C-alpha positions as CSV (number, residue, x, y, z in Angstrom):
1,M,15.0,-32.8,-11.8
2,S,14.9,-35.4,-8.4
3,T,14.3,-39.5,-9.1
4,A,11.4,-38.6,-6.7
5,A,9.7,-35.7,-8.5
6,Q,10.2,-37.6,-12.0
7,T,8.4,-40.4,-10.6
8,S,5.8,-38.3,-9.2
9,A,5.4,-36.6,-12.8
10,A,5.2,-39.8,-14.7
11,P,1.3,-41.0,-13.7
12,V,0.3,-37.7,-14.7
13,S,1.7,-38.6,-18.0
14,A,2.0,-36.4,-21.2
15,S,-1.9,-36.7,-21.6
16,R,-3.1,-34.6,-19.2
17,I,0.2,-32.4,-19.1
18,A,-0.7,-32.1,-22.7
19,V,-4.5,-30.6,-23.0
20,A,-3.7,-28.4,-20.1
21,S,-0.9,-26.8,-21.4
22,F,-1.6,-26.9,-24.7
23,I,-5.4,-25.3,-24.4
24,G,-4.6,-22.1,-22.6
25,T,-2.0,-20.9,-25.3
26,A,-4.4,-21.8,-28.3
27,I,-6.9,-20.3,-26.6
28,E,-5.3,-17.1,-25.6
29,F,-3.2,-17.0,-29.3
30,Y,-6.7,-17.3,-31.0
31,D,-7.5,-13.9,-28.9
32,F,-4.6,-12.9,-29.9
33,Y,-4.7,-13.7,-33.6
34,L,-8.1,-13.0,-33.5
35,Y,-7.2,-8.9,-33.0
36,G,-4.1,-9.0,-35.7
37,T,-6.5,-10.7,-38.3
38,A,-9.1,-7.7,-37.7
39,A,-6.4,-5.1,-37.3
40,A,-5.4,-6.0,-40.6
41,L,-8.7,-6.6,-42.7
42,V,-11.5,-4.6,-40.4
43,F,-10.2,-2.1,-37.3
44,G,-9.1,0.6,-39.7
45,H,-12.0,1.5,-41.2
46,Q,-14.0,0.6,-38.2
47,F,-11.8,2.8,-35.6
48,F,-10.1,4.9,-37.5
49,P,-12.5,6.2,-40.5
50,T,-11.1,9.8,-40.7
51,F,-7.9,8.4,-41.9
52,S,-6.4,7.4,-44.9
53,A,-6.9,3.6,-46.0
54,L,-2.9,3.2,-45.2
55,A,-2.3,5.6,-42.0
56,G,-5.9,4.0,-40.7
57,T,-4.3,0.8,-41.7
58,L,-1.1,2.0,-39.6
59,A,-3.2,3.4,-36.4
60,A,-4.6,-0.5,-36.2
61,F,-1.6,-1.8,-36.0
62,A,-0.4,0.5,-33.4
63,T,-3.3,-0.8,-31.4
64,F,-1.9,-4.2,-32.1
65,G,1.7,-2.9,-31.1
66,V,0.1,-2.6,-27.4
67,G,-0.5,-5.8,-26.4
68,F,3.2,-6.2,-27.1
69,I,4.0,-3.7,-24.9
70,A,1.8,-4.9,-21.9
71,R,3.1,-8.1,-22.3
72,P,6.3,-7.4,-20.3
73,V,4.2,-5.9,-18.2
74,G,2.1,-9.4,-17.3
75,A,4.8,-11.0,-17.9
76,V,6.8,-9.2,-14.8
77,V,3.6,-9.2,-12.5
78,F,2.4,-12.7,-13.5
79,G,6.0,-13.9,-13.1
80,H,6.2,-12.8,-9.5
81,F,3.2,-14.0,-8.2
82,G,4.3,-17.3,-10.4
83,D,7.5,-18.2,-8.7
84,R,6.1,-17.1,-5.4
85,V,2.3,-18.3,-5.2
86,G,2.9,-21.0,-8.4
87,R,2.2,-21.7,-11.6
88,K,-1.1,-23.1,-11.7
89,A,-2.6,-19.9,-10.1
90,M,-1.2,-17.6,-12.5
91,L,-2.7,-19.7,-15.7
92,V,-5.6,-19.6,-14.6
93,A,-5.5,-16.2,-13.9
94,S,-3.7,-15.2,-17.1
95,L,-6.3,-17.1,-18.9
96,L,-9.5,-14.9,-17.4
97,V,-7.6,-11.8,-17.9
98,M,-7.5,-12.1,-21.2
99,G,-10.4,-13.4,-22.1
100,T,-12.2,-10.8,-20.3
101,G,-10.2,-8.0,-22.7
102,T,-11.2,-10.1,-26.0
103,V,-14.9,-10.9,-24.9
104,A,-15.0,-6.9,-24.6
105,I,-13.7,-5.8,-27.2
106,G,-16.4,-8.2,-29.1
107,V,-18.8,-5.2,-27.4
108,L,-17.1,-2.4,-28.2
109,P,-18.6,0.4,-30.2
110,T,-16.9,2.2,-32.8
111,Y,-15.6,5.0,-33.5
112,G,-19.5,6.3,-35.6
113,A,-21.3,5.4,-32.5
114,I,-19.2,7.2,-29.7
115,G,-16.3,9.1,-31.4
116,I,-12.3,9.3,-30.3
117,G,-13.8,7.0,-27.1
118,A,-13.9,4.0,-29.5
119,P,-10.4,3.3,-30.2
120,I,-9.6,4.8,-26.4
121,L,-11.4,1.4,-25.4
122,L,-10.0,-0.4,-27.9
123,V,-6.3,0.2,-26.8
124,L,-7.4,-0.7,-22.9
125,C,-9.4,-4.0,-24.1
126,R,-6.0,-5.2,-26.0
127,F,-3.7,-4.0,-23.2
128,L,-5.8,-6.8,-21.5
129,Q,-5.1,-9.0,-23.7
130,G,-1.3,-8.3,-23.6
131,F,-1.2,-8.7,-20.5
132,G,-3.0,-12.1,-19.9
133,L,-0.6,-13.2,-22.7
134,G,2.7,-12.2,-21.2
135,G,1.7,-14.6,-18.0
136,E,0.1,-17.7,-20.1
137,W,3.4,-18.6,-22.1
138,G,5.6,-18.7,-19.1
139,G,3.3,-20.4,-16.9
140,A,2.2,-22.9,-19.9
141,V,6.0,-23.8,-20.9
142,L,6.5,-23.9,-16.9
143,L,3.6,-26.7,-16.5
144,A,4.9,-29.3,-19.7
145,T,8.6,-28.4,-18.7
146,E,9.1,-29.0,-15.0
147,Y,6.7,-32.1,-15.3
148,A,8.8,-33.6,-17.9
149,P,11.5,-36.2,-17.9
150,R,14.9,-34.6,-18.1
151,N,15.6,-36.1,-21.9
152,R,12.0,-35.8,-23.2
153,R,11.7,-31.5,-22.2
154,G,11.9,-30.5,-25.8
155,L,8.9,-32.7,-26.7
156,W,6.7,-31.6,-23.5
157,S,7.3,-28.3,-24.0
158,S,6.3,-28.6,-27.2
159,F,2.7,-29.1,-26.3
160,P,2.1,-25.7,-25.2
161,Q,4.0,-24.3,-28.2
162,M,1.6,-26.1,-30.8
163,G,-0.9,-23.7,-29.5
164,P,-0.5,-20.7,-31.4
165,A,-0.9,-22.4,-34.6
166,I,-4.2,-24.1,-33.5
167,G,-5.5,-20.8,-32.2
168,F,-4.9,-19.1,-35.8
169,I,-5.7,-21.8,-37.7
170,I,-9.3,-21.4,-35.6
171,A,-8.9,-17.4,-35.6
172,G,-8.3,-17.2,-39.8
173,G,-11.3,-19.7,-39.8
174,A,-13.8,-17.6,-38.1
175,F,-12.7,-14.9,-40.3
176,L,-12.6,-17.4,-43.8
177,V,-16.4,-18.7,-42.9
178,L,-17.9,-15.5,-42.0
179,G,-16.0,-13.9,-45.4
180,Q,-17.7,-16.9,-47.3
181,T,-21.3,-16.7,-45.6
182,M,-22.0,-13.0,-45.1
183,S,-21.9,-9.6,-47.3
184,Q,-19.0,-7.3,-47.0
185,E,-21.0,-5.0,-45.8
186,S,-22.6,-7.0,-42.9
187,F,-19.1,-8.5,-41.8
188,D,-17.8,-5.1,-41.7
189,D,-20.7,-3.4,-40.0
190,W,-21.3,-6.7,-36.9
191,G,-20.3,-9.9,-38.3
192,W,-16.7,-9.3,-37.3
193,R,-17.6,-9.3,-33.6
194,I,-18.6,-13.2,-33.1
195,P,-15.1,-14.9,-33.3
196,F,-14.4,-12.5,-30.3
197,L,-17.9,-13.8,-28.5
198,A,-17.1,-16.7,-29.2
199,S,-13.6,-16.7,-27.5
200,S,-16.0,-16.9,-24.2
201,L,-16.9,-20.5,-24.3
202,L,-13.3,-21.4,-25.0
203,I,-12.4,-19.7,-21.7
204,V,-14.9,-21.7,-19.6
205,I,-13.5,-25.1,-21.4
206,G,-9.9,-23.8,-20.6
207,Y,-10.6,-22.8,-16.9
208,Y,-12.4,-26.5,-15.9
209,I,-9.7,-28.1,-17.3
210,R,-6.6,-26.2,-15.8
211,M,-8.4,-25.8,-12.7
212,K,-7.8,-29.9,-12.5
213,I,-4.2,-29.7,-12.9
214,A,-1.9,-29.8,-9.7
215,E,1.2,-27.5,-8.9
216,T,4.8,-28.6,-10.8
217,P,6.8,-31.2,-8.8
218,V,9.6,-29.0,-9.4
219,F,8.1,-26.1,-8.0
220,E,6.6,-28.0,-4.6
221,R,10.5,-28.8,-4.1
222,A,11.4,-25.6,-4.5
223,M,8.9,-24.2,-1.7
224,A,9.5,-27.0,0.7
225,E,13.2,-26.1,0.7
226,H,12.3,-22.7,1.1
227,D,14.3,-21.6,-2.1
228,K,11.9,-18.9,-3.1
229,A,13.0,-15.3,-4.4
230,K,11.5,-12.2,-2.2
231,V,11.1,-10.1,-6.0
232,P,11.9,-12.5,-9.5
233,I,12.5,-9.7,-11.7
234,V,15.2,-7.9,-9.6
235,E,17.1,-11.7,-8.8
236,V,17.2,-12.7,-12.7
237,V,18.6,-9.2,-13.8
238,Q,21.2,-9.3,-10.6
239,R,22.2,-12.9,-11.2
240,Q,21.7,-13.4,-14.7
241,P,21.6,-10.4,-17.1
242,K,23.4,-12.0,-19.9
243,T,21.4,-14.8,-20.1
244,L,18.2,-12.3,-20.3
245,F,19.9,-10.0,-22.7
246,L,20.9,-12.7,-25.2
247,S,17.9,-14.8,-24.9
248,T,15.5,-11.6,-25.5
249,C,17.3,-10.6,-28.8
250,A,17.5,-14.1,-29.9
251,F,14.2,-15.1,-29.7
252,I,13.1,-11.2,-31.7
253,L,13.2,-13.7,-34.6
254,A,10.3,-15.8,-33.8
255,H,7.9,-13.2,-33.6
256,T,9.2,-11.1,-36.7
257,L,8.5,-14.3,-38.6
258,F,5.1,-15.2,-37.3
259,Y,3.5,-11.5,-37.4
260,T,5.2,-10.9,-40.7
261,I,3.9,-13.9,-42.5
262,T,0.3,-14.3,-40.6
263,T,-0.5,-10.2,-40.1
264,F,1.5,-8.6,-42.5
265,S,1.7,-10.5,-45.7
266,L,-2.8,-10.1,-44.8
267,S,-3.0,-6.5,-44.8
268,Y,0.2,-6.2,-47.7
269,G,-1.8,-8.9,-49.8
270,T,-5.2,-7.0,-49.6
271,T,-3.8,-3.4,-49.7
272,V,-1.3,-3.1,-51.9
273,L,-1.0,-6.1,-54.2
274,E,-5.3,-6.3,-53.7
275,L,-5.3,-9.9,-53.7
276,D,-8.5,-11.8,-52.3
277,K,-8.4,-11.3,-48.6
278,N,-9.8,-15.3,-48.4
279,M,-7.4,-16.7,-50.5
280,L,-5.0,-15.1,-48.5
281,L,-6.0,-16.1,-44.6
282,I,-6.7,-20.0,-46.4
283,C,-2.6,-19.7,-47.6
284,A,-1.7,-18.6,-43.9
285,M,-4.0,-21.1,-42.6
286,I,-2.5,-24.1,-44.8
287,S,1.1,-22.4,-43.3
288,A,-0.1,-22.1,-39.7
289,L,-1.1,-25.9,-39.9
290,V,2.3,-27.1,-41.5
291,M,4.2,-25.0,-38.9
292,G,2.0,-26.9,-35.6
293,L,2.8,-30.5,-37.8
294,A,7.0,-29.7,-37.8
295,T,6.8,-28.4,-34.1
296,P,6.7,-31.5,-32.1
297,L,9.4,-32.8,-34.7
298,L,11.6,-29.9,-34.3
299,A,11.0,-30.0,-30.3
300,T,12.0,-33.9,-30.3
301,W,15.2,-33.3,-32.8
302,S,16.2,-30.4,-30.3
303,D,16.6,-33.2,-27.4
304,R,18.6,-35.5,-29.6
305,V,21.3,-32.5,-31.1
306,G,20.5,-30.0,-28.7
307,R,18.7,-26.7,-28.5
308,R,21.2,-24.1,-30.3
309,R,21.7,-26.1,-33.0
310,V,18.3,-26.1,-34.1
311,C,17.4,-23.1,-33.2
312,L,20.9,-21.7,-35.5
313,G,19.1,-24.1,-38.2
314,A,16.6,-21.6,-38.3
315,A,18.2,-18.6,-38.1
316,V,19.9,-19.8,-41.6
317,L,16.9,-21.0,-43.0
318,A,15.2,-17.2,-42.2
319,V,18.5,-15.9,-44.0
320,V,18.3,-17.8,-46.9
321,W,14.4,-17.3,-47.2
322,A,13.9,-14.0,-46.4
323,F,13.7,-12.6,-50.0
324,P,12.3,-15.8,-52.2
325,M,9.5,-15.3,-49.8
326,F,8.4,-12.2,-50.8
327,A,9.3,-12.5,-54.3
328,L,6.5,-15.5,-54.4
329,I,4.1,-13.6,-52.4
330,N,4.2,-10.9,-54.9
331,T,3.5,-13.0,-57.5
332,G,-0.2,-13.2,-56.2
333,E,-0.2,-17.2,-57.2
334,P,-1.9,-19.0,-54.1
335,V,0.3,-21.8,-54.8
336,L,3.5,-19.6,-54.3
337,I,1.8,-17.7,-51.5
338,A,1.4,-20.5,-49.1
339,L,4.8,-21.9,-50.5
340,A,6.3,-18.7,-49.7
341,M,4.3,-19.0,-46.0
342,A,5.0,-22.2,-45.5
343,V,8.7,-22.6,-45.6
344,G,8.9,-18.9,-43.8
345,M,6.7,-20.5,-41.1
346,I,8.7,-24.0,-41.1
347,A,11.6,-21.8,-39.9
348,F,9.5,-20.1,-37.3
349,A,8.8,-23.4,-35.9
350,A,12.1,-24.4,-35.7
351,L,12.8,-21.6,-33.4
352,F,10.0,-21.6,-31.4
353,A,9.5,-25.9,-30.8
354,P,13.1,-26.0,-28.9
355,M,12.5,-22.3,-27.5
356,G,9.7,-23.9,-24.7
357,A,12.3,-25.9,-23.2
358,F,15.3,-23.6,-24.2
359,L,14.4,-20.5,-22.2
360,P,13.0,-22.5,-18.9
361,E,16.2,-24.6,-18.6
362,L,18.0,-21.2,-19.1
363,F,17.0,-20.0,-15.7
364,A,16.9,-20.7,-12.2
365,T,13.9,-22.5,-10.6
366,R,13.2,-19.6,-8.1
367,Y,12.9,-16.9,-10.8
368,R,12.2,-19.3,-14.1
369,Y,8.8,-17.8,-14.5
370,T,9.9,-14.4,-14.5
371,G,12.7,-15.0,-16.5
372,A,11.9,-17.2,-19.5
373,S,8.2,-14.5,-19.7
374,I,10.2,-11.9,-19.5
375,A,12.5,-13.0,-22.5
376,Y,9.8,-14.1,-24.3
377,N,7.2,-11.8,-24.4
378,A,10.2,-8.7,-24.5
379,S,11.1,-9.9,-27.5
380,G,7.8,-9.7,-28.8
381,V,7.4,-6.0,-28.9
382,I,10.4,-5.8,-31.8
383,G,9.3,-8.5,-33.2
384,G,5.7,-8.3,-33.0
385,G,4.6,-5.1,-31.9
386,V,7.3,-3.1,-34.4
387,S,7.7,-5.8,-36.9
388,P,4.3,-5.3,-38.5
389,I,4.2,-1.2,-38.9
390,L,8.0,-0.9,-39.8
391,A,7.0,-3.4,-42.3
392,T,3.7,-1.5,-43.6
393,Q,5.9,2.1,-43.4
394,L,8.8,0.4,-45.5
395,I,6.6,-0.6,-48.3
396,A,4.9,2.5,-48.1
397,S,8.1,4.7,-48.7
398,T,10.0,2.7,-51.2
399,G,6.9,1.1,-53.0
400,S,9.0,-2.8,-52.6
401,S,9.3,-5.9,-51.0
402,L,12.7,-5.7,-50.8
403,P,13.7,-3.4,-47.6
404,V,11.0,-5.9,-45.3
405,S,13.0,-8.3,-46.2
406,G,15.9,-7.0,-45.6
407,Y,14.8,-6.6,-42.2
408,V,13.6,-10.1,-41.8
409,A,17.2,-11.2,-43.2
410,L,18.9,-8.9,-40.1
411,I,16.9,-9.9,-37.4
412,A,17.9,-13.0,-38.3
413,V,21.8,-12.5,-38.8
414,I,21.2,-11.4,-34.6
415,C,19.1,-14.2,-33.4
416,A,22.1,-16.2,-34.8
417,V,24.9,-14.3,-32.8
418,C,23.0,-14.6,-29.6
419,V,22.1,-18.0,-29.9
420,W,26.1,-19.1,-30.4
421,F,27.0,-16.9,-27.3
422,L,24.1,-19.0,-25.1
423,R,24.8,-22.2,-23.6
424,E,23.1,-25.6,-24.4
425,T,20.7,-26.7,-22.4
426,R,20.0,-30.3,-23.2
427,G,19.4,-32.8,-20.3
428,T,20.6,-30.1,-17.8
429,E,19.3,-30.4,-13.9
430,L,16.8,-27.8,-13.2
431,E,18.1,-26.2,-10.1
């Protein structure tokens, strides 16, 4: 970044950029995790009541996976206009698109009311959620990264990376409070809708905050120099195919860890181990809090030692912890379950925290929104969309959690290999 650009970014400062980049990801991940929690606890019997308990859970997770399929599509669309029109406009648009899908879920009729039309509408709403989130993350991290001083991009980019932790805690907390304050029958009948409808208030707040933020200085400079990609997706594939492939494969682990811990474990714990759902939610929320606290620390560490070192450490920890994690969950003891999830989330944070700066730094400004968004969201198709389904099927077919642990360890090894072949970006100029 030029000296002038950095100087202009400094007065805007961490406070405003932190709030603007953080608030949207917190809201949008709140929306996204609402669905994951509801899929694990409610949607099976509300939208697929003719299925068995296992088949209903698998079908609910399949609709959960639709959101991940939609995310790369959103990444291409929002990335295209984000690279040609600007970061700010796409941040606002992605927030509204995802919010529409979330609030709509809150008013959907169930299978008992309209039959097969209910799961079809659910899938459409889920697609909107994924499509919006496909543009959200890339825009939020670019807002932080392109404003940040060169030697603090890891720290600044950690602002939006803390959004998922807060989003999950709020979403889990909403279901926990409802589960404690109403009967199971009332919760299953209409109580689960409340968190989805409440998203409308958060969206209004996020919209107001983001409308107050100016375009990033790095993007404005690129536009002043007429450095605009005609078709960003074509350019990123032609100019940086190896980087796109390696970065996509490297970050499958982040999604695998997060959704195995926060989504699959809820379903596994309640249906297979027959544990209390509120206890599992509390454990998952504790682990998300640990992740949120660790994120800025690990991001700052990546500013000191490099992105690759921190990401490689995450992969090693994931391999080491994959088997003890499920062994502890299988005990059914709340403290051990919380420990299992918390350490797993530290491994996730060690990869996710530097990723906010790492991915944008890997791609040129003219197609950075597209490149970073595609890598992040395409990795989510396997890590977030496929992993809960595959883990559920592995448990059902083997009766053991060992294959799930082996799967997580395998993804971690793939991550380590791909990160090894990516270049170090700490301290590099944003071109």
